[in-house]
C-alpha positions in Angstrom: 39.4 -18.8 -35.7 40.6 -20.0 -39.1 40.7 -17.4 -42.0 38.0 -19.4 -43.9 35.4 -18.8 -41.2 36.2 -15.1 -41.1 35.7 -14.9 -44.8 32.5 -17.0 -44.8 30.9 -14.8 -42.0 31.9 -11.8 -44.1 30.1 -13.3 -47.1 26.8 -13.7 -45.1 26.9 -10.1 -44.0 27.6 -9.0 -47.6 24.6 -11.0 -48.8 22.3 -9.2 -46.3 23.7 -5.8 -47.3 23.4 -6.4 -51.0 19.7 -7.3 -50.8 18.9 -4.3 -48.6 21.0 -2.1 -50.9 18.9 -3.0 -53.9 15.7 -2.0 -52.0 17.2 1.4 -51.1 18.6 2.1 -54.5 15.1 1.9 -56.0 14.6 5.3 -54.3 18.0 6.9 -54.2 20.8 7.5 -56.7 24.1 5.6 -56.2 26.3 8.5 -55.0 23.6 9.6 -52.5 23.4 6.1 -51.1 27.2 5.7 -50.9 27.6 9.1 -49.1 24.9 8.3 -46.5 26.2 4.8 -45.9 29.8 6.0 -45.4 28.7 8.6 -42.9 26.6 6.1 -41.0 29.5 3.7 -40.9 31.8 6.3 -39.4 29.2 7.0 -36.7 28.7 3.3 -35.9 32.5 2.7 -35.9 33.1 5.3 -33.2 32.4 2.6 -30.6 35.8 1.1 -31.6 37.8 4.2 -30.7 39.2 2.8 -27.4 40.6 -0.2 -29.3 42.4 1.6 -32.1 46.2 1.6 -32.4 48.1 3.9 -34.7 51.6 3.4 -33.2 53.1 2.0 -36.4 51.3 4.4 -38.7 53.8 6.5 -40.8 52.9 9.4 -43.1 53.6 7.2 -46.2 51.3 4.4 -44.9 48.6 7.0 -44.2 48.9 8.2 -47.8 48.6 4.6 -49.0 45.5 4.1 -46.9 44.0 7.3 -48.3 44.8 6.1 -51.9 43.1 2.7 -51.0 40.0 4.6 -49.8 39.6 6.2 -53.2 39.9 2.8 -54.9 37.2 1.5 -52.5 35.0 4.6 -53.0 34.9 4.3 -56.8 34.5 0.5 -56.7 31.6 0.6 -54.3 30.0 3.5 -56.2 30.2 1.6 -59.6 28.8 -1.6 -58.1 25.9 0.4 -56.6 25.1 1.9 -60.0 25.0 -1.6 -61.5 22.8 -2.9 -58.7 20.4 0.1 -59.1 19.9 -0.6 -62.9 20.3 -4.4 -63.1 18.7 -7.3 -61.2 20.8 -8.0 -58.1 20.8 -11.8 -59.0 22.6 -10.8 -62.3 25.1 -8.4 -60.8 26.4 -10.6 -58.0 27.6 -13.5 -60.2 29.6 -11.1 -62.3 31.2 -9.9 -59.0 32.6 -13.4 -58.7 35.2 -12.4 -61.4 36.9 -10.6 -58.5 39.2 -13.5 -57.5 40.6 -13.6 -61.0 41.8 -10.0 -60.8 43.0 -10.5 -57.2 44.9 -13.6 -58.3 46.5 -11.8 -61.2 47.5 -8.9 -59.0 48.8 -11.2 -56.3 50.9 -12.9 -58.8 52.3 -9.7 -60.3 52.8 -7.5 -57.2 52.9 -9.8 -54.1 54.9 -12.6 -55.8 52.3 -15.2 -54.8 52.1 -18.3 -57.0 49.5 -19.7 -59.4 49.0 -23.3 -60.4 47.1 -25.3 -63.1 44.0 -25.9 -60.9 43.7 -22.1 -60.4 43.9 -21.6 -64.1 41.1 -24.2 -64.6 39.1 -22.4 -61.9 39.4 -19.2 -63.9 38.0 -20.9 -67.0 35.1 -22.2 -65.0 34.3 -18.7 -63.7 34.3 -17.4 -67.3 32.0 -20.3 -68.4 29.7 -19.5 -65.5 29.5 -15.9 -66.7 28.7 -17.1 -70.2 25.8 -19.3 -69.0 24.5 -16.4 -66.9 24.0 -14.2 -70.0 23.2 -17.0 -72.4 20.0 -17.1 -74.6 18.6 -20.1 -76.5 18.5 -18.4 -79.9 21.7 -16.5 -79.8 25.0 -18.2 -78.7 26.9 -14.9 -78.9 24.4 -13.1 -76.6 26.7 -13.3 -73.6 29.5 -11.6 -75.5 27.2 -9.0 -77.0 25.7 -8.2 -73.6 29.1 -7.9 -71.9 30.3 -5.6 -74.8 27.3 -3.3 -74.9 26.2 -3.1 -71.2 27.8 -0.1 -69.5 26.7 -1.5 -66.1 28.6 -4.7 -66.7 31.6 -2.5 -67.7 31.1 -0.7 -64.3 31.3 -4.1 -62.5 34.6 -5.0 -64.3 36.1 -1.6 -63.6 35.0 -2.0 -59.9 36.6 -5.4 -59.8 39.9 -4.1 -61.1 39.9 -1.3 -58.5 38.9 -3.8 -55.8 41.7 -6.1 -56.9 44.3 -3.4 -56.4 42.6 -2.4 -53.1 42.8 -6.0 -51.8 46.5 -6.0 -52.5 47.0 -2.8 -50.4 44.8 -4.3 -47.6 47.0 -7.5 -47.6 50.2 -5.5 -47.7 49.3 -3.2 -44.8 47.9 -6.0 -42.6 50.5 -8.6 -43.4 53.3 -6.2 -42.4 51.5 -5.1 -39.2 51.4 -1.4 -40.1 47.9 -1.4 -38.8 45.6 -4.0 -37.1 42.4 -4.8 -39.0 40.1 -2.7 -36.8 42.3 0.4 -36.9 42.7 0.1 -40.7 39.0 -0.3 -41.1 38.3 2.8 -39.1 40.7 4.9 -41.2 39.3 3.5 -44.5 35.7 4.2 -43.3 36.6 7.8 -42.3 38.3 8.5 -45.6 35.4 7.0 -47.6 33.0 9.4 -45.8 35.3 12.3 -46.7 35.6 11.2 -50.3 31.9 10.7 -50.9 31.1 14.0 -49.3 33.5 15.7 -51.7 31.9 13.9 -54.7 28.3 14.6 -53.8 29.1 18.3 -53.0 30.7 18.7 -56.4 28.3 16.7 -58.5 25.0 17.1 -56.7 23.5 19.1 -53.9 25.7 18.0 -51.1 24.2 18.1 -47.6 20.7 18.5 -49.0 20.8 15.2 -50.8 22.3 13.5 -47.7 19.6 14.9 -45.4 16.9 13.8 -47.9 18.3 10.3 -48.0 18.5 10.0 -44.2 14.9 11.1 -43.8 13.6 8.7 -46.4 15.5 5.5 -45.4 17.1 6.2 -42.0 16.5 2.9 -40.3 17.4 0.6 -43.2 20.5 2.7 -43.9 21.6 2.1 -40.3 21.1 -1.6 -40.7 23.1 -1.6 -43.9 25.9 0.4 -42.3 26.1 -2.1 -39.4 26.2 -5.2 -41.8 28.8 -3.5 -44.0 31.0 -2.7 -41.1 30.7 -6.2 -39.7 31.4 -7.8 -43.1 34.6 -5.6 -43.5 35.8 -6.4 -40.0 35.6 -10.2 -40.6 37.0 -9.7 -44.1 40.1 -7.8 -42.9 40.6 -10.4 -40.2 40.7 -13.0 -43.0 43.1 -10.9 -45.0 45.5 -10.6 -42.0 45.6 -14.4 -41.8 45.7 -15.6 -45.5 46.6 -14.4 -49.0 44.1 -12.2 -50.7 43.5 -14.6 -53.6 42.3 -17.2 -51.1 40.1 -14.9 -49.1 38.4 -13.2 -52.0 36.8 -16.4 -53.5 35.3 -17.5 -50.2 33.8 -14.0 -49.8 32.1 -14.5 -53.1 30.0 -17.3 -51.7 27.7 -14.5 -51.0 26.6 -14.8 -54.7 24.6 -18.0 -53.9 22.9 -16.4 -50.9 21.9 -13.3 -52.9 20.5 -15.4 -55.8 18.6 -17.8 -53.7 17.2 -15.4 -51.1 17.5 -12.0 -52.7 16.2 -13.1 -56.1 13.2 -14.7 -54.5 12.5 -11.7 -52.2 12.8 -9.2 -55.0 10.9 -11.4 -57.5 13.6 -11.6 -60.1 13.6 -13.8 -63.2 15.5 -16.9 -64.4 16.8 -17.7 -60.9 17.4 -21.4 -61.8 19.7 -20.5 -64.7 21.5 -18.0 -62.5 21.8 -20.6 -59.8 23.5 -23.1 -62.2 25.8 -20.4 -63.5 26.7 -19.4 -60.0 27.5 -23.1 -59.1 30.0 -23.1 -62.1 31.5 -19.9 -60.9 31.8 -21.1 -57.3 33.3 -24.4 -58.5 35.9 -22.4 -60.3 36.4 -20.3 -57.1 37.0 -23.5 -55.1 39.7 -24.6 -57.6 41.3 -21.1 -57.3 41.5 -21.5 -53.5 43.2 -25.0 -53.6 
């Protein structure tokens, strides 16, 4: 299967997960949710144990994977905080800035190339974000909102972390240090360890985890399965194509979330958000050419 289809299938699963995540985060705090999800993903991923291969795994690569797991942990946690406190149809278009960071990091660290169309695409993504936060009576509203909203700041920090993480994903998979399934299992296991450390230090640890499982057990399991599937398909795409090509296709999930998630969750200004997302996705298309 071509890398594009792996990335697109990943986008569909990401959309489902994001909508379900918003429903759960109305009742749980972000770190509690992240810890429960990571534990559930480890349990589900145990079915892949017979297919894992760590023959090429060296101590240095293992450390690199663990470092990548912390980038992923903080990235997911910050996005969860933003989703909890903002409308999901507002958060997801901002996540489309991800390909810009990935493209820049690919250029700097992986020596991959950038062209004029990709630069134009970046400008379209920025314009789409402006439209997303625009108001009729205040043309500077988007700038003010981006400056003052700490949850938008969380999103941009998460995107920077995710950009570095995507470079590590690409490096490990491209050089065949691990196959996508084995890499995903290690990352998932390390995420569960990381979140359990954080929730034990900052909150009530196992008590919060048990409380979350009792309140949302079934939906948590569904989210864990969809997240796991989205990451399997995404890592397969990373193993076949450069990160700056895969990331934009993954962000097609933005349209799915706005159209379906916004309607299901009864959010406002969906048409404006839809137009802004089309601009963003148009820019993403140019980035992938």
